[in-house]
N, C-alpha and C positions, 0 to 999 in steps of 0.2 A: 353791667359794666360792659361797653362796647370799644372792641378794637378800631384802630384807625382804619386797618386794612380791610375790615370788614363793612364798612360804612357804604350803603348805595344812596345814591343822588336820584331821588324818585321824579325830581321836579324835570330834569332834563329828557327831552322829547326829540331832538333834533341830532342825527347821528351821521349827518353829510359830511363828506371829505370836500374840502375847498379846492378848487382847481387851481393849479400852478402852472400849467403849460399856456401859453398864449402866442400870439403873433403880433408882432408890434414892426409897423412899417415894412411887412413883408419878411419879416424874420422872426424863427422861432426863438423865443426868451422863457425865462423862469422866474415867476415873481415871486419875493421873497415875502412869506408871511408867516410871522409867527403864531400861528394858530393852528389848532388840531381839528378833531372831530368835532362837528357842530359849531364849529368858530370858538371853541374854548382855548384861551391863550394856554401856550406849552412853555415849558421851562426855557427861559431866555438865556440862562448862562451856558445851558447845554448846546442849545443852536449855536452860539457865538463860538463855542469851542469848536464846534465840527465846523464852521465857517472859516475858523481862524487859519491861516495860511503860515504864521510865523512859527519858526521851527523853535522858537525859544520856548512856547507855552506847551509844546508836544514832545513827550520822550519816548522814542520809538521801542526803548527796552522793554516798556511796559506792555508791548503788544508782542514783539518778536524775542523778548529776551536779551540776556547779557551776552555780548560777543566774546568767544575763547580766545585769550591770548596764546600764541604757541610761540613756543622757545626757538628762537633763531640758532642755527649752528655757528660754531665759531668761526671766524675768518681764518682761512689758511692761505698763505700766497701761493702762487703756481708752482714755485721752484721747491718749496717745501712739500706741496702734494704729490709732484712726480720726482720726486729725488731718487736717483739709482734705479728709474724705471726707463727701459729701453726696448724698442721695436726691433727684432732680427728677422732680417729677411735674407734667404738664400739665394744666390744669383750666379751667373758665370757671364764670361764675355771671350769672344774670340779675339786671338791676337794672331796675326799673320807672322808667317817664317818664311825669310827670302834667304836664296842661296844655300840651300841645304837638300842633299838628295833623300832623307829619311823623311823629312816632314814637310808639310807646305803650311800648316796652321797648328796653333796650339789651343785647348780648352782650358781655361783658368776658371777654378770655382772662388767664390768669394763670399763674403758675409757683410751686407749691408745693416749697420747699425745705427738706429735713429734714438737720440737722446729727447726723452718728452721734457725734462726739466728746462731745457733752453732751446729746443729745436735746432740741435745740431747734428751733424752726419758723420759718419767715418765708415771707411771700407778697408776691410781685413781679409788678407788671404791665408787660408789655413797652411801651415808647412809640410810641405812633400819633399821625402829625401830625393836628391840627386836629379832635381829638376832642371838645374842649369840657369837659372835666372832668380834674382832677387824677390823675396817673398815677405810676409808681414803685412805692416800697415801700408797700404798703398794710398789713402786718402785720409789726410790727418783730420781731426774733429774740429767741426768748424760749420759754420751756416753756410750753405750752397747756393749760389744764384741758379736760377732754373731757366730764364730767359733773358733776353736783351732788355727788359723793362726793369730788371733788378730784383723781381720777385725771388724769395728764397723758397727752398722747398719745404713743404709741409708733411705731416703724417697722412693727410688726406691724398698726397699724390702717389702713394706707395699701395700696390697689391700684387696678388700672385698672377703672374701671365703676363704681366705688361713690361715694356722697356722703359728702363730710365737712363738718361745721359748725364753722365757726370765728370765736368772736365775734358768734354769729348770721346769719353769712353761710353759706348752703350751696355748697359748690364741688363740682362733678362732675367727677371725674379722668377723663380719656379717653385719656392716654398718658404714658409713661414713657421717660428716657434707656436706653441699653444697658446702662451700670454698674447701674443701678437694677434693671434686669429680671435680669440674671445674680446679684446679690446676692441678691436675693429668692428666685429659684429655688435657689441654694445653700443659703438657709435654709428649704427646703422648703414655700414658699409658690408655689402657680400663679398666675402672673399674666395678667389676661384679654387678650383681643385688642385692638388698638388701635380707637378710634371716630372716626368723623368729625366734626371739630369743625364747629358751627352757624356761621351766617354772620350777621353782624349787618347788619340791613336798613339801617340810616341808614348806616353806612360804605359798603356796596356801592352806596347811592345818589350818595354824594358821588363815590365813585370812577367811578362812571358818567358824571357830570357832568364831571368833570377828563379823559376821554379823549377823544381828537381824534376829531371824526366823519369816518367813511370811509364810501363807497360803491362798488359794484361795479356797473360798466356792463354789462349784459346785452348779448350780442351776438344780434342777430336772426337767427333759424334762417331763413337764405334758402333757397327751394326750390330755385334753380338750382345754389347750390352744393352742396347735397345730392345733387343728380341727377348732378353731374360727380363727385363724389367716391364715391359709393356706388351709383353705376348698375351693373344686373346682379350685385348681390351680395345673395344671398339665404341665409338661415339656415334649414336644411332639418333637421325634425325628424320622428322617427317616432314614433307614438302610438297608443294603441289605445283603442277606445270601445264597449261592450257587445260585447267579443271580436271586434270588426272592427279592421282596421288602417289607419290615417290616415297622410298625411303633412300636418304643419303647415310651412307656408313664411311666414317673416318677412322681408318686404322691407326693407333698411337702407334704401331710397331716401326712403321717405315714412312707415315706420313702420306699414305695413299689413300684414294676416294674411290668407292663403287655405288653405283647407283641402280635401284632395283625398283620396278613399277609394281604397285599393289592392284593388282585386277580383279576385278568384281566376277562372280560367275555369270555366265551367259553376257559377257559384255562384247561378244563379238572381234575380240583381239587376238592377234596371235600370241601363243604362250610363249614370249620371249623370257627367259629368265632375267637376263641381267640388261639393263639398257645403257650402263657403261660399266665395263671389267676394271677391275681394280689396277689403279696405275696413278701417278702423281699428275694432278691438274693445275696447269698455270693460271694465274689471276688474270692477264690479259696474253691470251695465246696469238694474239694477232700482232703484238709490239715485239717485232724481230729486228735484229739490225742490218743495216742496209748491206753488210756484207754477206748476208746468207741468201742463198741462190732461191729465186722464186720458182722454179722447177722441183726442188726437192721439197717434199712434203712432210718429212719426219723431223720432227723438232726434238731437241735433246737439252742436256743441262747447258751447254755452252751459249745457246741461243736463248734461252728463257731465263729470266732474270728472277723473277718471284714465284712461288708456288703457295696455295692456300695453307694456311695453318688455323688450329682449333679457336684462335680468337676472331677470325673472320666469319663464324657461324654464332649468329646471335638469333632468338627466336623473333619474329617481326621484321627480318632483314631479307635482303635478296641476294642471292649467290647466282654468278654466271658461270654455268660450267660449259666451256666450248659454245658459247653465245645462246645457250638455253637459259632462261632465266625461272629459276626457282626461288619459290616464297617460303620461308621457313614457317611451320605452323607451332611445332611441339617436338620435345624429344623425352628421351626414357630417363629414369630414375638415377642411373649411374652417370649419365652425361651431365645432369643436373650436378651430381655430387662431386664428379671431377671438376667442374668450371667453379664450384664454390670453395672447394678445399685446394686445388692446384693452382689455378689463375686468379682467384679471387672475384671471380665474374659470377652474378646472380643471374641466372637467366628468368626472364619475363614469363608471366603466365602463358600457359596455352592459347593459342587463337584458332577458333573454332573455324572448321571449313566451311564455305560458302555453300549455302544450300540451294539446290536446283529447284526449280518450279516443276512441280509434278504434274505431267501432261497426262490427263485421262487418256486411256485407250479409246478409242473409236469403238462405239457401239456396232456389235456385229450384226450384220444382215445378210441373211441366206439369201444366194443369188437367186433369181427368179427362175422357176422351173421351166424347163424346155419341154416341149411336147413328146420328146422321146425317152423312154426309159423312166425310173422311178427319181423322186427328190433327191436320194443318195447318189446315184448317178450324176446327176447335175452338179451337186456339190463338189464331188471327187473330180469332176473334169475342169473345176475352176481353179485346182490347185496346182496342177501341173499343166505343161504343154501338151504332153502326148496323154489323151484320157485313159484311167486305169479303174480297174473294176473296186468298188468300196471294199473296205476293210470289214472283216466279219468279227463277232466277237467270238473267239475260238474259246475262251474260258466259259462263258455261257453254254456253248455247243458241248462241251466235255462234261460240264457238270450235269446238265438236264437231259442229253441225248438217251435214249428215244422216248422218252415221256411227253406225253399228250394228255390234254384234259378234252374230255367230250362230253357233249350237252345235245340234247335234244330239242327240235325247233319245230315250230309251225309258222308258215307263212301269213301275215298278216292279210287276210283275204280282203281281196279287191273284185275280183270276179267268183261267181258261186263254185266254178269248177276246181278252185283252189282249195277249197275247205278240206278235202282229206290228204292233202301232200304233207308229208313228213321229211324232216331233214336231220342230218347229223352234223354238228360242227364239232371240228377238230382244231384246238388252239395246240401248236406245237411251242414247248418251254424253251426249246434250242435257239430258235431264231424268230418267235413271235409271228409267225404266219398263220392264216386261218385257213381251213379246208372245210368246204361246204359241199355234203353229198347226199342225193335224193334218194329215199328209200323207194323199193318196188310197190307197187299197188295194183293188184289184178284188175284188168278191165277198166283201168283209169285212161288208157290211151298215151302213158308217158312211159319213157324207157328209164330205168334207175342208172344211178351211176354219178359221175361229177358234176356238180352244178356250179362250184368255184373251185379252180386248182389253189394250190397254197401260194399264197400272196398275202402282203401287208394290208391291213384294210383301216383306212382313215376314218376318223369319226367324223359326221357331218359338221360343216360350219368351223373347221379348223383352219383354212386355208390351204391353197394348192402348192405355197411354196415351201411351208414348214408346217406339216400336218401331225397331226397329232393322231396315233394308232390306238385300236382297241388293245385291252389288257384282260388279263381274269379279273381284276377289280370290277369291271363292267358287266361280267356276265353272273347272272344269278336268275333264279326260276321266278318267271313273270317279267324280266328285262325286255325292253324292246329295242332292238338294234337295227341300224340301215347300214346294209351292205350295198353299198353301190347302187342306191336307189330303191332297193328290195328291203323292204320291213319283215323283220322276223322276230317272233315272241319264243323266248326259251322257255320250255316245259318241263325239263327235267336236267339230270347230270348222272354221271356214274359214281359208283363207291370211291375210286381213285382219286375224282376230284376232292370229295371230302377228307380223303386221307391227306392231302398236299395242303388243303387249307388249315387241319389241325396241326401239321408239321410247321408252318409258315404263317401263324396267326397275326404276326406283325403286318403282313403284307395285304391283309383283307379287312375292310369295315365289317362293323357286327351285323348290318343288313345283310350282306352276301353269306356270312355264316349261318345266321339264322334261317334264312330262307334255303340253302343246301340242307341243312339238317332237319328242317321239318318235312322237306319233301322226301327224303331218305327213310325216315321214321314212316312216313304214311305208306312207303313202298315194301314195309317191313325188311329192310337191308340192313339195318343197324341192332337186329335181335341180339347179335351176339356180343355187342358193345355194350347193348342195355343191362344184358345179363351180367356182365363182367362188373359193371357200375354198381348194381344191385347186389351182387354179393359182396363186392367191397364194404358197401354201406353196412350190411348185416355183420360181416365180421367185425366191423367198428362198434357196431352196438353190442354184440356179444362180449366184446372185450371191456366195453364198460361196465357191462353186468356183472361180470366175472371180477372186476377192480373192487365194484361196490361190495359184493358179498365177502370178499377177502378181507376188506376193511372192517366191515361188521364185526367177523369173527374175531379180528386183531383187538378191536374197542372191548368185545366181551370178554376176552381172556386178560386184557389188563385190569377190566374192574374186579374179577374175581381173584387176580393177584394181589391186588391192593389189599382187599378184605382178609386174604390169608396174611400178609404181612402186619396188617393190624392187630388180629387175634393172637400171633406169635409175640409182638412186643407186650402186649397186655400179659400173657402167661408168664413170661422171661424177668418180668419187673418184680423180683422177689429178694429179701435181704436174710443175712443170717440174723437168728433170734437165739435166745437163751444163752445161760452160763458158759457152756462147753462148746459152744461153735459147730451147731449141728449143721450139716448140709443142707442147700436147699432143695426143694423138690425136683423129680425128674422131670426133663423136657421132652413133651409128646412129639412124636414123629410126624413128619408132613401128612402123613396119611390120614392121623387124626384131626389134625387141624384143617385140612382143605381136602375134603373127599372129592368135592366136585373137580379139583384140578386132575386128580389121578384118574378119575373117570373119564374126562376129556383127553388124557394123553393115551389111556388104551384104547379109546376108539380110533384116534388118529394112527395108532401102530397097526390097526387093523385094516387101514385105507389100502387103495390100490398104489403100489410105489409110483405109477405115473402121475397118478393125482398129487401124491405128496412132493413129487418134484416139482410140478406145476405150481403148488401153494408156495414152496421155498422160494421160488423163482419170483413170485410176486410180492413174497416179503422183501 
């Protein structure tokens, strides 16, 4: 069985789609052909239905669905919808008063009521006592014509802030109620802001006369009361003026102010304790009455109107004290508490002081050395107009006088005749000068004596303006030194040099210490020190051996004691046996149990008392 939907026509071989778009007399046309692919006929009814334009044969609901039917509201007439609904506007108009010495005009406040049900308007004035004129309904409820064309007022013609002319009286609308504002906004009208109603001068005069006259009795400001209440209470502020820091002190006892400058060390300013003494400070000290004489410079209470009070001092504000502009940065904790508790004012946070740019000090350059004198003389002469001798290190002279370090030297031979020349170098620890003396040699042709007087010797290649001088750290055996272009080689040193180096090891490198020590050992000048050190080493070794022997004896004695205690415990472990309760055997004495211990004790008793004491101390 074959289904109709699955039958394939094998004889069809043409699958072309016929052309429908053509040009006819130069126009684009579409040919209506009821044939499909390969020229096969198609469903004529369906094609005709697509082509049919008659709405009778076509139901749109089959394509778009059924249209929903909405329920219409019930019709309500206008007078029923807006029954008892009114728009209320508050307004006023100005009425002139003639032939009256007390008033020239009156301000009359009214309510403009617009009835929405029939578009009628009425104007009503609220009742006020003793006004002297008629009040109540000024305009009856009716439709009011607004222009010569006969048009009547509509609710769209009213808004806050506009003027409305009703029967020749101009009303200025200043406010409306909440319903009116919401209704106009719902209808797309922007309602203006509320305006302050003007005051009727005559009404205010009548009310002022009706008020009960009252007065406040002022309490006299007693100085004794203020002294007892505010004594030693000071408000302290930190301020700046011209980049200088000041302290402003406000004394609550008598409302006086004092200003003190906070000076930094080495500021170069005069040590003035107070910039302004304690006194009352006026706010505007230049604002004086015209009757005050210009030649009189003292101002008192009659001339000055207003003084500074605590409420004028706030952090971040500026205070003018006699035309000096002080900027307040901070205050102390008592001042903050006083403002918060007594005045109800919270002082702002502290404002940091402006930082100054740190200017680097210029690099010191020593003055160029003049030909005369030493570089120290040149430096001192530049510090004062009158040249003075350089200052000496008195502490160094007192501590090191008259100690000197002596070294033996030979000149670095340039000529053969200089080979046998010997020199002594003396370095003065008190002033750092070097003295060179030549030793006498027989048949040398040279006289002994001073080769170089005591002077500061500069190292080579250190500069003439700021030279570096020789120190004891540069002198050691084998060192080659240059003394004014004369080269010397140090060949030895005396014993005091070694003692000084050992007393100050942190000042000398290890190379200098080793060279001086090795030289003195070769010269057999440290035999006493070597013997002392050797004796110390031997004593330490003997002490170690004695401690080892004493420890061995102690260990052996402990072993013997443990064995004796063990034997004693074995013999004492006996019980009562028999029916009559016989006694246990006799406990042997220690001599029988530990004969070795007794022998050692006897030997120790025959020892020398001194040896016994030493052993006891070692234990």
